[in-house]
N, C-alpha and C positions, 0 to 999 in steps of 0.2 A: 964390904965385900962387893966383886963385882962379879955381873950375871951376866950370863951367856946370850947371846942373839938366840928367839926361838929356832930350834933344827929343821924349819921351815926356808926360812929365811940363809942359814947356812949354805943346803945347796938351790937356791935359787936360780945363780946361776947356767947351773946343769940342766934345772927342771926346766929353764926358760930355754936355752937349745932342744932341748926334748918337744918341747910342744910346740919350736920354731919348726923344726926339720917333720910334727906332724902335721902341721897347719900347710907349708908347701907341698908336702906328700898329695895331700885331701883338694889340693885347688892348683892340682896340677891342671894343664887346660887336656881336652880327652883330644885325642888325636884324630883328626879326620878323615875320609877317604882315602885309599890308594887310587891314584889313577892311573890308567896304562894297559897294554894288550894281553892280553890273555887266552887261552886254549886249552881244551878237555871236549867232556862231552854232556850235551842236556837232555833230558828227560822229563816229560809234561805230563800230567793227566788230575785225577781228583784230587784233589790239594797237594796237590807235587810241581812243583816247577822247579828243579835241583837243578845246577849248576856240580861237576866236579873237575875240578883245575888235572890236566894233563900231567905236572909236576905237583905233589903237596907230602907235604909231612902226616902220616899214620903216627898218629899216639899209640897203636896196636892193634895189632892182627882181628881183622873184621871191623875193621872203622873207616869209611871211606869221607871222608870231608868233602861232604857237602855245602854248599851255598846255596841259599835263593835264588832264583834269576826275578828281575824285572828287565821288561827292554819295548822296545818301541811297538807300535804295530806291526810293523813289516817284517819283527824279528819271527811274530808268532806267524805269521801266512805264512813263511820259507819253511816255517817247520811243519805247517798245517799240510801244504806242497809238500815234503817230503816223506811225511806221513803216510800220506795216498798215496805217491808212486810210487812206493816201496811193498807196497798191496798188506800195509797192514793195518787194523780198524782205527780209523783215528777218533772213534767214541770213548776207549777206551785204553790210547795213549801210549805211555812208556815206553816209545818207540826211546832208542839214546841216539843221535847225532852228536857225530862231529862240530865243532864252531870254534871259532877264530871272531875274537873281535876286542875295539875298545871302550874301556871302560870304565865304572866306580865301582872299587871293593869297602864294603863300610866298617868301622872301625866294628868289634866285639858286641855283641848285643842280643836281642831279642830277635826273628824276622819271620816271614815267612806264619803255613797253617799252624797255628797254637804256640810260635816262636820258636820251635821246633828248630832253626835253626840260625847257628851262631853270627853269619853274616849274611848282608845280602850283595850280591854284585847286580850292575845296573849296567844294560846294555847303549853304549852312548854310536857304537858304530861298526855293524855287522861285516865282519870282512873276509867270512866263506862261515860254508853251512853244508855240510855233504852226511850221509850215511858213512858210520865206522868203517874204515879199515882200516884198523893200524897203526890211525895217525898220530897216538897215543904214545906208540912202542918206539917209535927213531932216537 
C-alpha cells in the first residue's frame, strides 16, 4: 500500500511562496526623507511648531494636515521678528505666516509634541517668510 506525503509537504511550494512574499514585504527598506521646495503656512506657540502645506490632501472635512517643523535658528528669529512687527504678542505665538523653503519631509512616524504629528519637516534653507496674504490661494 502506497502512503501519501503529509498534507504540509503537498502544500510546501505554495507555503514557501506565501512566506517569501511576507518576508519581502517585511524586509522592504523604509522610505527615506523627501527633499524639495515647500510652501505653506507656519505657526508656533506653546508645544506647537506646525507647517501646513499650501497644497495638501485632506482625508476629510475639518482635517488639516500639519507637519512638525524644525529649522535653523535663523528661521525662528525671522518668525519672531514678523510676529513682533505685526503687533501680535510674541509670548502667545500662534500667528500664521507664509513660508517658502527648501527642506526634507520625513517618512511617516510620530513627531513633535507627544508624537502628535505624522511627519516632521526640516528647513534647510529659508527662501521667503511673510505675513499671510493669500499666497496659498493662487
